[in-house]
N, C-alpha and C positions, 0 to 999 in steps of 0.2 A: 179493209176487213175490220170487223169489230171483235173484240175479245169477250169471252164469257166471264162474267164477274163471279159466278158460283164455281167453287172448286170442289172436286171430289176429295174426301179425306184419304190420305195415303194409307194403304194397308202395310202393316209391318209384321212380319213373322207368320207363323202358322195359326190357323183358326183354333185348333186344339193343341197347344204346345205340350200339355201334360200327356198326350198320347204319342209323343215322339219316342221312337225306339233308339237306344244307344247304339253306336257303331258296332260294338262287340256282339250285340244281339242280332243285328243285321248280318254280320259276317257269319255267325253261327247258323242262322237260317239258310243263308246261301250255300254253305258247306253241306248242310243236311239235304237240301234240294239236289245238289250235284251228286251226292252219293245215291239218293233215291233214283235219279235219272239214269245213272250208270248201271244200277241193278236192273232196271226195266229194259234198258237198251241191250244189256247182255242177253236177256231172255229173248228179246226180239231178234237179235242177230243169230241166235242159235236156231230158231224155228223158221226164219225168213227163207232160206234156200229151198226148203221143202214145200212151203205154202205159197210162195210167190208165183209158181208156175200155174196153178189152177185158180188162184185168188188175187191176181194182179189188180191193183186199184182198190182192193177191199181194205178194211180197217181192223186193227187188232188192239184190244184193250188188255194190258198186262198188269197183273197184280203180283208184285215182286216177292211178297212174304211167302206166298204159297207156291210161286212159280207157275201159277195158272194163267191162261189167257183165253179170251173170247174173241171170235171174229164175226164180222158182219159186213155187208156191202155198203151200209150207211154208217157214217161216223157217229152220229148221235145214237143210233141203235146199239152200236158196240159199247158206247159209253153207258147207256141205260142198262144193258145186260150186266156190265161190271158192277154198277151201283146196286142192282137187284141181288146179285150173288154175294157181293162183298160190300154191304152198306156202310160199314164203319172203318174202311181202310181206303187209302189213296191208290190210284192206278194211273197209268200213263197210256195214251192212245197213239199208235203209229199207223202209217199207211204202208201197204205192201207195194213199194216201188223202189227205185234205185237208192233213194236217200232216206226214206222212212218218214219224211215230212208229211203233214196232213193238210196244210193250207198253202196259200200263195202270198207272195209279198207284193 
């Protein structure tokens, strides 16, 4: 076998090191995301027993600041409805099933 004489230069570090977030900022964002998810999940768990019977397999988009939710048979349509009604806030989408998950692994 013959070896190649041309070598690739070794990459070291990040492409944009100035855009690296400090660990404290990453931890703060993770904690905020967890609080947001728990607030959404709380609303979902409150309404799931009533709605799962007639809407099994449908999707619910929850906006936790208002406590409002929107449902649709299609996941993307539920997401779009939430974006139309609340364009400047975050929301979370769940599925009316046993676990609330919306996708597969």
